[in-house]
N, C-alpha and C positions, 0 to 999 in steps of 0.2 A: 193378793188382796188380803190385808190382815182382817181377822174376824175378832171382834171383842169377846173376851172370856173373862168372867169374873170369878176370881179365886181368892180365898183368905190370905192375907199377908202373914208373915211369920217365918219361923225356921224351915218350913217345907214349901216355901213359895216356889222355888225352882222345880221341885217335884210336881207340885200342882199344875204349873204352867206347862210342863213337858207332858204330863198326863193328859192334859186337855188337848194339847197339840196332836198327840197320838190318836185321840178319838176322832180326829178329822172333822171336816165341815159336817154340820148337821142341818136338818130341816131343808128349807128351800135352797140354801147355800150349797148343799151337797150336790145339787144338779148343775152348779156352774163353777164351782171351786174344786181344786184338787190339792192334795198335800204332797210334797216332795218326800215324805216319810213313807216307806213301803208299807202297805196295808198288812195287818196281821202282827205288828210289832207292839209290845208292851213294855212299860217300864219295869225293870227287875228291882223291885222294892222301892228305891228312891234315888233322886240324883244327890250324890254325896258331894260335899264341898271340902276340899283339903285346906290346910293352913295356907297354902300358897295361892288360894283363890281360884284354884282350877276345879271345875266340876266334872264328875264322872257320870256320864249319861249312859247306863248299861241297859241295853234293850234285849229282849228275848222274843222268839216267836217263830224260829225255824224258817226264816225267809233267806233268799239268796242275798249275797252282799251286793249293794247298788253299784251300778256302773260308776265310772269317774264322774261323768256329767251329772248323774243323779245324786251322787254323793256330794258334789258341790252345792247342788240346790237344797239337800237335806241339811247340810251343815249351815247353810245361810239361813234357813228357816228356823233351825234350832237356835242359832246365834241371836236372831231377832227376838225369838221367844224368851230366852234366858237373859237378854240385855234389860228386861223389865225389872230384874233383881240386881242391883248395883253391887252386891257382894261378889259376883263372879268376875274374875279377870280373864278367864278363858274356860275351855272345856275339852274333853274327849269323849268320844262315842265308841261303844262296842255294840256289836250285834252277835249274840250267842257267844260271847267271849272273844270275838275277833275285832281287832281295832278297825275303824273306819279311816282309811288312809287317802289323802288327797295327792294329786301329782307333786312329786318332789319328796314324797315320804312323810309329809305332814300328817301328824296324828294329834297335835294339840292345836286347837283353833282359838284365835283371839275373838273377843266379843264383837269387834267390828267387822268380822268376816261377812256378816249379813247386811252390812251398811249399803244403802241404795246409792 
């Protein structure tokens, strides 16, 4: 269930959106929602956007790499989050420098990965 988050528009929109996502549900929603992003992760500086429109979501936090099933959910959740910024054509995720990989070796994810 999406939770509205209000962040300023501008060059750092992607970073603000992912940072808000990483904080997880809050208030009463924290009792009924859960995030697919493993707890304890933080954004390492910002989400950088390459000239090719691919965002680099570098996360840190010393957590284990998610299982394939959890990685699929995390990628979908981040895709839905970043899709609010039309400058992204796709994205990659690393956790403590290790790429998140989906079945088939996929490490660059299209923005429609989180489409319902």
